[in-house]
N, C-alpha and C positions, 0 to 999 in steps of 0.2 A: 857797657850798653848791650842789652840782650833784646833782640828782635825790635830794635829801634826805640826801646824804652829806657830812659835814664833811671838808674838805681842809685840812690844816694847812700854811699857806704861810710860817710863820715862818723856816724854813731858807732858802727861796728869797728871802725879803725881806732876810735878813742877808748872803747871799753875793753879792759883786759879780761882774760878768762877767769882769773881769780875773783874779780869783782862780780862777774856774771854768776859764778858759782855761789858766791855769798848771797846774792839776791835770790837765786834759785832755791837755795836751802831755806831762806827766810819766807819766801812767798809761795813756792810750789810744793816743796817737800812737806810742809806742815799740813797740807790738804790730803796727803796720802795716808795709808794705813801706818800706824806707829812702828810696826816692824820694818816696813819699807823705809820710812824716814830715818830710823836708826841705822839701817844698813847703808844708806846713801852718804852719811856723814864721813865715815872713813874713806869711802871711795872718792868723795869730793876732795878730801885732804890730800890723797895721792895725786889726783889730777891737778890740784892747785900747786903742789910742790914741783911737779915736773912741767906743767904746761901753763901755769898761772901767769907767767911773764909775757905771753903772747897776746896780741889783740885778737878779738873774735875774727876779724877779717884776715889776719896773718896766719892763722892755724891751717896748715896745708896737710894733705893726705900723707906725705912722706914724714912729716913730724909725728903724726898720729901713729903711723906704722912703726916708727922707731920707738915710740913710747910703748906700744904693744909688745914689740920684741924684747925690750928691756924688762918689762914686767913678767913676761913669760920666762925669761932667762933666770929670774930670781927664784923660780920654782913655784910661783903662784899658779893656781889651777886656771886652766883656760876659761872655765865658767866665771870665775871672779873677774878676770880681765874683760870678758865679754860684758859683764854687768857694769864695769867702770865705763866702758865705751858706750854702752847703752845710755848711761847717765849723761855723758857728753852729747850724745845724739839728741836726747830729749831736751837738753839745755838749748841746743841750736833750734830745735823745733819750736820751743816756747819763745825764744828770742825773736824768731822771724815773725 
């Protein structure tokens, strides 16, 4: 409850990140420039592999920070990691 307003979280607790990413790629990514849509597919695959098992409501900042640190430790450029996290951020913006 925020400021006395009830927020129903049941939908976000049932939907997994992998399902939300699939829907995002099908409905949102297709409306973007082709180069952007192509770039988002591998980023979404990495996100689904690591974070797909979590529900949208269960994904917490510490989980995302651990994912970021793990991706940076593999030698991936910080810009690529930033773009993956930007995709996740836009997914939540669209979902809301």
